[in-house]
C-alpha positions as CSV (number, residue, x, y, z in Angstrom):
1,M,10.9,7.6,37.0
2,A,10.5,10.2,34.0
3,T,10.1,9.0,30.4
4,T,10.2,11.0,27.3
5,V,9.1,9.9,23.9
6,V,11.1,11.6,20.9
7,T,9.5,11.5,17.6
8,L,12.2,11.9,15.1
9,T,11.2,12.2,11.4
10,F,13.1,12.6,8.0
11,S,9.8,12.7,6.0
12,S,6.3,14.4,6.5
13,A,4.5,12.1,8.7
14,P,1.7,13.8,10.7
15,A,-0.4,10.6,11.4
16,S,2.5,9.1,13.1
17,I,3.5,11.9,15.1
18,A,-0.4,12.4,16.2
19,N,-0.1,8.6,17.3
20,H,3.2,9.1,19.4
21,R,1.5,12.2,21.1
22,N,-1.5,10.4,22.0
23,Y,0.7,7.4,23.3
24,A,2.5,9.9,25.6
25,R,-0.7,11.6,26.4
26,I,-2.2,8.3,27.8
27,R,1.0,7.4,29.8
28,G,1.6,10.8,31.0
29,Y,5.1,11.0,29.2
30,R,6.8,14.2,27.6
31,H,6.9,14.1,24.0
32,I,9.2,16.0,21.8
33,V,9.0,16.2,18.0
34,I,12.0,16.9,15.8
35,D,11.8,17.4,12.1
36,A,14.8,16.7,10.4
37,S,13.1,16.5,6.9
38,Q,14.9,19.3,6.0
39,S,18.3,18.0,6.8
40,F,20.7,15.7,5.3
41,S,19.4,13.2,2.6
42,D,22.2,10.9,2.7
43,P,22.4,8.1,5.2
44,Q,25.4,9.0,7.1
45,G,24.3,12.5,7.6
46,Q,21.0,11.2,8.8
47,W,22.6,8.7,11.1
48,L,24.7,11.2,12.5
49,Y,21.6,13.7,13.1
50,K,19.8,11.0,14.7
51,Y,22.5,9.9,17.2
52,E,23.6,13.4,18.0
53,T,19.9,14.1,18.8
54,L,19.6,10.9,21.0
55,L,22.9,12.2,22.9
56,D,21.6,15.4,23.4
57,C,18.3,14.2,24.8
58,L,20.3,11.8,27.1
59,N,22.5,14.5,28.3
60,Q,19.7,16.9,29.0
61,A,17.4,14.1,30.7
62,A,17.2,13.6,34.5
63,P,19.5,10.6,36.0
64,D,17.8,7.3,34.8
65,E,15.2,8.8,32.9
66,I,14.1,7.0,29.7
67,I,14.1,8.0,26.3
68,M,12.0,6.1,23.7
69,L,13.2,7.2,20.4
70,L,10.8,6.7,17.7
71,S,11.1,7.1,13.8
72,E,8.0,8.1,11.7
73,N,7.8,4.5,10.7
74,A,7.1,3.3,14.4
75,I,3.3,3.1,15.3
76,V,2.2,2.3,18.9
77,V,-0.7,-0.2,19.1
78,E,-1.1,-0.9,22.6
79,P,0.0,1.8,25.1
80,L,2.3,-0.4,27.5
81,K,4.3,1.2,30.1
82,V,8.0,1.7,28.8
83,E,9.1,1.6,32.7
84,D,8.0,-2.0,33.1
85,L,9.2,-3.1,29.8
86,L,12.8,-1.8,30.3
87,G,13.1,-3.1,33.8
88,A,16.5,-2.8,35.2
89,Q,18.3,-2.8,31.5
90,D,19.7,0.3,30.4
91,A,19.0,-0.1,26.7
92,L,16.6,-2.3,24.7
93,L,16.9,-3.0,20.9
94,V,14.5,-5.5,19.6
95,H,14.3,-8.0,16.8
96,I,11.1,-7.9,14.6
97,G,12.0,-11.3,13.0
98,Q,14.2,-14.1,13.1
99,H,16.7,-12.3,11.0
100,M,15.4,-8.9,11.0
101,K,16.7,-6.0,13.2
102,Q,15.0,-2.6,13.2
103,L,16.2,0.6,14.7
104,D,12.9,2.7,14.4
105,C,12.0,2.0,18.1
106,Q,14.7,2.5,20.5
107,F,14.7,2.4,24.4
108,W,17.7,4.0,26.3
109,R,18.2,5.2,30.0
110,S,19.9,8.0,30.7
111,T,23.2,6.5,32.6
112,E,26.8,7.4,32.1
113,P,27.6,3.9,30.3
114,V,24.7,4.7,27.9
115,R,25.8,8.1,27.1
116,A,29.5,6.8,26.3
117,L,27.9,4.2,24.2
118,V,25.9,6.6,22.1
119,L,28.8,9.1,22.0
120,R,30.7,6.1,20.2
121,I,27.9,5.6,17.9
122,V,27.9,9.6,17.1
123,M,31.9,9.4,16.4
124,M,31.4,6.6,14.0
125,C,28.9,8.5,12.1
126,N,31.0,11.6,11.7
127,Y,32.2,12.6,8.1
128,G,35.5,11.4,7.5
129,Q,35.0,8.2,9.3
130,P,34.6,4.9,7.1
131,V,31.2,4.8,5.7
132,R,29.1,2.0,6.9
133,K,26.9,-0.1,4.3
134,T,24.0,0.1,7.1
135,E,22.6,1.7,10.1
136,L,22.9,-1.6,11.9
137,E,26.7,-1.7,11.6
138,L,26.9,1.0,14.0
139,F,25.4,-1.5,16.6
140,E,27.6,-4.7,16.0
141,G,28.4,-6.3,19.4
142,L,25.3,-5.0,21.3
143,P,22.9,-7.3,22.6
144,W,19.5,-7.5,20.8
145,T,16.2,-8.9,22.3
146,P,14.6,-11.7,20.3
147,F,11.3,-11.2,18.8
148,T,10.0,-14.3,20.5
149,Q,10.6,-12.8,24.1
150,L,7.1,-11.4,25.2
151,F,6.4,-8.9,27.8
152,N,3.1,-9.4,29.7
153,G,2.1,-11.5,26.8
154,H,2.7,-8.9,24.3
155,V,5.3,-9.0,21.3
156,V,7.3,-5.9,21.8
157,V,7.9,-4.8,18.2
158,M,6.1,-6.4,15.1
159,P,6.6,-5.7,11.5
160,A,3.9,-4.3,9.3
161,G,4.4,-4.4,5.5
162,S,2.1,-4.9,2.4
163,T,3.6,-8.3,1.7
164,I,3.9,-9.4,5.2
165,A,1.1,-11.3,6.8
166,P,-0.6,-8.9,9.3
167,L,-0.1,-11.0,12.3
168,W,-0.4,-7.8,14.5
169,T,-4.0,-7.9,13.9
170,T,-4.8,-10.8,16.0
171,N,-1.6,-10.9,18.2
172,P,-1.1,-8.4,21.3
173,C,1.7,-6.2,20.6
174,F,3.2,-3.1,21.6
175,L,4.6,-1.6,18.5
176,L,4.8,-1.7,14.8
177,V,7.6,-1.1,12.5
178,V,6.3,-0.2,9.1
179,G,8.2,-1.0,5.8
180,E,8.7,-3.8,3.2
181,P,11.1,-6.5,3.6
182,P,14.8,-5.7,2.4
183,F,15.9,-7.7,-0.5
184,G,19.1,-10.0,-0.2
185,P,20.8,-11.2,2.9
186,A,20.2,-9.1,5.6
187,S,23.8,-7.9,6.1
188,D,23.9,-6.5,2.7
189,A,20.4,-5.5,2.4
190,P,19.3,-1.7,2.0
191,P,16.9,-0.1,4.4
192,M,13.3,-1.1,4.6
193,R,11.3,0.6,1.8
194,V,8.4,2.4,3.4
195,I,5.3,3.8,1.5
196,G,4.0,6.8,3.4
197,R,0.2,6.4,2.4
198,F,0.2,2.9,3.6
199,R,1.8,4.0,7.3
200,D,-1.0,6.6,7.3
201,A,-3.5,4.0,6.6
202,L,-2.2,1.9,9.4
203,V,-2.3,4.6,12.0
204,E,-5.7,5.5,11.0
205,H,-6.9,2.0,11.1
206,I,-5.6,1.1,14.4
207,A,-7.0,4.6,15.9
208,S,-10.3,3.9,14.5
209,R,-10.7,0.4,15.7
210,Q,-9.7,1.5,19.3
211,E,-12.1,4.4,19.3
212,K,-15.0,1.8,18.1
213,G,-13.6,-0.8,20.8
214,V,-13.6,-3.6,18.2
215,P,-10.8,-6.0,17.2
216,R,-7.8,-4.7,15.2
217,D,-8.5,-7.1,12.2
218,T,-12.3,-5.6,11.9
219,L,-13.0,-4.2,8.3
220,A,-16.0,-2.6,7.4
221,P,-18.4,-5.0,5.4
222,A,-19.1,-4.5,1.7
223,A,-22.4,-2.5,1.1
224,V,-23.5,-5.3,-1.1
225,Q,-23.4,-9.2,-0.3
226,D,-24.5,-10.9,-3.4
227,D,-23.4,-14.7,-3.5
228,S,-24.8,-15.3,-7.2
229,A,-22.3,-16.9,-9.3
230,Y,-23.1,-14.2,-11.9
231,S,-24.7,-10.8,-12.1
232,V,-25.0,-8.2,-14.8
233,Y,-25.8,-4.7,-13.9
234,N,-27.3,-2.1,-16.3
235,P,-27.0,-4.5,-19.2
236,G,-26.3,-3.6,-22.9
237,R,-24.7,-0.3,-22.5
238,P,-22.0,0.7,-25.3
239,I,-19.2,0.2,-22.7
240,G,-19.0,-2.8,-20.6
241,I,-16.7,-3.7,-17.6
242,V,-16.2,-7.4,-16.6
243,M,-14.7,-8.6,-13.3
244,L,-14.3,-11.8,-11.7
245,Y,-13.1,-13.1,-8.3
246,T,-13.3,-16.2,-6.3
247,P,-14.6,-16.8,-2.6
248,N,-11.2,-16.8,-1.1
249,I,-10.6,-13.1,-2.0
250,A,-14.0,-11.8,-1.3
251,L,-12.5,-9.9,1.7
252,F,-11.2,-7.1,-0.7
253,A,-13.0,-8.2,-3.9
254,R,-16.5,-7.3,-2.6
255,K,-15.2,-3.9,-2.0
256,S,-13.9,-3.6,-5.7
257,E,-17.3,-4.9,-6.9
258,N,-19.2,-2.2,-5.0
259,N,-16.9,0.5,-5.9
260,L,-17.5,-0.4,-9.6
261,R,-21.1,-0.8,-9.5
262,R,-21.2,2.8,-8.2
263,Y,-18.9,3.7,-11.0
264,C,-21.0,2.3,-13.6
265,E,-24.1,3.5,-12.2
266,R,-22.8,6.9,-12.5
267,H,-21.5,6.7,-16.2
268,D,-24.3,4.3,-17.6
269,Y,-21.8,1.4,-18.0
270,T,-22.6,-2.4,-17.9
271,L,-21.0,-4.4,-15.1
272,H,-20.5,-8.3,-15.3
273,V,-19.5,-9.6,-12.0
274,Y,-18.2,-13.3,-11.7
275,R,-18.0,-14.7,-8.2
276,N,-16.3,-17.8,-9.1
277,V,-14.7,-19.4,-12.3
278,P,-17.7,-20.3,-14.6
279,A,-18.5,-23.8,-14.7
280,H,-17.5,-23.9,-18.4
281,L,-14.0,-23.0,-17.9
282,D,-11.1,-24.7,-16.4
283,K,-12.0,-25.3,-12.7
284,R,-8.3,-25.9,-11.8
285,A,-7.3,-22.6,-12.9
286,T,-7.2,-19.4,-10.8
287,G,-9.6,-16.5,-11.7
288,N,-7.1,-14.5,-13.6
289,W,-6.8,-17.2,-16.3
290,A,-10.4,-16.6,-17.4
291,K,-9.6,-13.1,-18.8
292,P,-9.5,-13.8,-22.5
293,F,-12.4,-16.2,-22.3
294,L,-14.7,-13.9,-20.5
295,L,-13.7,-10.8,-22.6
296,R,-14.3,-12.8,-25.9
297,E,-17.7,-14.0,-24.8
298,H,-19.0,-10.6,-23.7
299,L,-17.2,-8.4,-26.3
300,P,-20.2,-8.8,-28.8
301,Q,-22.5,-7.1,-26.3
302,H,-20.6,-3.9,-26.1
303,E,-18.8,-1.1,-28.4
304,W,-16.0,-1.4,-25.8
305,L,-15.4,-4.2,-23.2
306,F,-13.0,-3.5,-20.1
307,W,-11.5,-6.1,-18.0
308,I,-10.6,-4.7,-14.4
309,D,-9.2,-7.1,-11.8
310,S,-10.8,-7.6,-8.3
311,D,-8.1,-5.7,-6.5
312,V,-8.8,-2.2,-8.4
313,I,-11.1,0.7,-7.2
314,V,-12.1,3.8,-9.2
315,S,-10.6,6.6,-6.9
316,D,-12.1,9.4,-9.3
317,M,-15.7,8.7,-9.9
318,R,-15.8,11.9,-12.1
319,K,-13.4,10.3,-14.9
320,P,-15.1,8.4,-17.7
321,L,-13.6,5.8,-19.8
322,E,-14.4,7.2,-23.0
323,P,-11.1,9.4,-23.4
324,F,-9.2,6.1,-23.2
325,T,-11.3,4.7,-26.3
326,Q,-10.4,7.5,-28.8
327,D,-8.3,6.8,-31.9
328,R,-7.5,3.2,-30.8
329,D,-8.8,-0.3,-30.8
330,I,-7.2,-1.5,-27.4
331,A,-6.5,0.3,-24.1
332,F,-3.9,-0.8,-21.6
333,A,-1.2,0.9,-19.3
334,R,2.5,-0.1,-19.0
335,D,3.5,-2.4,-16.3
336,V,5.8,-1.4,-13.3
337,A,7.9,-4.5,-13.7
338,G,9.1,-4.2,-17.3
339,Y,6.3,-5.9,-19.2
340,L,4.7,-4.1,-22.3
341,L,1.2,-4.0,-20.4
342,N,-0.2,-4.7,-17.0
343,S,-3.3,-7.1,-17.6
344,G,-5.1,-5.8,-14.7
345,V,-7.0,-3.2,-16.5
346,M,-7.4,-3.5,-20.2
347,G,-10.0,-2.4,-22.9
348,F,-11.0,-3.8,-26.2
349,R,-13.1,-2.3,-29.0
350,R,-15.6,-4.6,-30.7
351,T,-13.7,-5.5,-33.9
352,E,-13.0,-8.6,-35.7
353,G,-9.4,-8.2,-35.0
354,N,-9.9,-7.9,-31.2
355,A,-12.2,-11.1,-31.4
356,A,-9.4,-13.0,-33.3
357,L,-6.9,-11.7,-30.9
358,L,-8.7,-12.7,-27.8
359,D,-9.2,-16.2,-29.4
360,E,-5.6,-16.6,-30.1
361,I,-4.7,-15.6,-26.3
362,G,-7.4,-18.2,-25.3
363,K,-6.0,-20.8,-27.4
364,T,-2.5,-20.3,-25.9
365,I,-3.8,-20.1,-22.2
366,S,-5.8,-23.3,-23.0
367,V,-2.5,-25.5,-23.4
368,V,-0.6,-24.0,-20.5
369,P,0.0,-26.8,-18.2
370,D,0.0,-25.0,-14.9
371,K,-2.7,-22.5,-14.1
372,S,-2.9,-23.1,-10.5
373,G,-2.0,-19.7,-9.2
374,V,-2.0,-16.2,-10.3
375,F,1.7,-16.3,-11.0
376,A,1.9,-20.0,-12.1
377,S,3.5,-20.3,-15.6
378,M,4.5,-16.3,-15.5
379,G,0.7,-15.5,-15.1
380,D,-2.0,-14.6,-17.7
381,Q,-0.2,-11.3,-18.3
382,E,2.9,-13.0,-19.9
383,Y,0.3,-14.4,-22.8
384,F,-1.5,-11.0,-23.5
385,C,2.1,-9.4,-23.6
386,R,3.1,-12.1,-26.2
387,T,0.1,-11.3,-28.5
388,I,-0.2,-7.7,-28.2
389,H,2.9,-5.9,-29.7
390,R,2.1,-2.2,-29.4
391,P,4.5,-0.6,-26.9
392,H,3.7,2.7,-28.3
393,D,0.1,2.3,-27.5
394,A,0.5,2.0,-23.9
395,F,-0.9,4.8,-21.3
396,S,1.3,5.9,-18.7
397,L,1.5,4.5,-15.0
398,F,-0.7,7.4,-14.0
399,S,-3.5,7.2,-16.4
400,I,-5.7,4.1,-16.1
401,N,-4.0,1.6,-14.0
402,T,-1.9,3.1,-11.3
403,I,-0.1,0.5,-8.9
404,W,-1.1,1.8,-5.4
405,Q,2.5,2.9,-4.4
406,F,2.1,5.7,-7.2
407,A,-1.3,6.8,-6.2
408,R,-2.0,10.6,-6.1
409,P,-4.9,12.5,-4.9
410,D,-5.9,12.7,-8.7
411,T,-5.6,9.0,-9.5
412,F,-8.1,7.4,-11.8
413,M,-7.8,3.8,-10.8
414,I,-5.6,2.4,-8.0
415,H,-4.3,-1.1,-8.5
416,Y,-3.4,-2.9,-5.1
417,A,-1.2,-5.5,-6.8
418,G,1.1,-7.6,-4.5
419,M,-0.5,-7.0,-1.3
420,K,-1.8,-9.5,1.2
421,P,-5.5,-9.6,0.9
422,W,-6.0,-8.1,4.4
423,Y,-4.0,-5.2,3.2
424,K,-5.7,-4.7,0.1
425,A,-9.1,-4.6,1.9
426,M,-7.6,-2.1,4.3
427,M,-6.2,0.3,1.7
428,M,-9.2,0.0,-0.3
429,E,-11.1,1.5,2.6
430,Y,-8.8,4.2,3.3
431,D,-8.4,5.3,-0.4
432,E,-12.3,5.2,-0.8
433,A,-12.9,7.5,2.0
434,R,-10.7,9.9,-0.1
435,A,-11.9,9.3,-3.4
436,L,-13.2,12.2,-5.7
437,T,-16.6,11.9,-6.4
């Protein structure tokens, strides 16, 4: 029985194409790549293109040939046999969660009833037909396989997103669908958002672990494994950096520490590293709440002192901090969520005014009743924003503190805010391998 893997992409995705090609090679399947990135950009046009393509493939296929339709957001994890998966079924659509359906992986057999069904879907996509809110509406009434139904002990399709627990790393599975969960009720939700760099990092990680023959959850260990409560490297320099992390986030924070150590060595900066909340601070508070106190403590030792969160790495080692200290007393960047600033990367000149400002923030934070989590009581960032009223002084999101979704090849610092810890470590490995040195 023949099987054809059809990769249909609406964006540049060479890593995904290579993943699908390798799977087809292992299984001896035919592989077709269709680049639709220069076609329609509106959803209805893309649906029409997609299902006309599927229908064309089914019409050209041999009787009972299986068409495995994959988007660029589908990644093969373990190369299972499609023939065994489909069995006697003519089609297979699979959930990726209790209330989450996906159309990035579809399985169809070339039979007359299937071709008639796909033709009906094509006709619903035609311009002039009522516009559907979502692609899923084209499949109303069709049966879906629940995500809990295993095949040879494997989950057929699992979700992979930066805010979703990476259960696929420790559970047998056939395919991943990459994307962030939609907002709102599933029936009204927009399509899952996809960051191409995250998808490419996943493909690279899976391929490298398979090549090395190690478990999928394996991450490279940090070069330096220091367990001291506090360390200072290259002390007494004009510019210093402070970071803090607790043992529960060491998986990615050690990577950040090693990265910042190399950066400070290159530019002759001091690095203060706290590997737990200091005993003289509130032990009931998570580490982010220590920022004003540790900045105030070490500010007298430097002309400029920067705080850098433990989920940040320097991606362009060539860039110094000095340009961000010119003609100003405080350095910070805007926040993507509408705050005046993001407190993940901040710099302070040693002045009486800044010492007083940090004291004021510290006093305010001291009386915050709940500091048990990063985002408890609106997080430490809220209290820095309340005290620092300089919206026109903020650097752009692309300058000194760039969220990972906005990272470019020339980005200075990448901030992996909002990700699950394992994904933070994975993305740090991926980006450090491409860092400018």
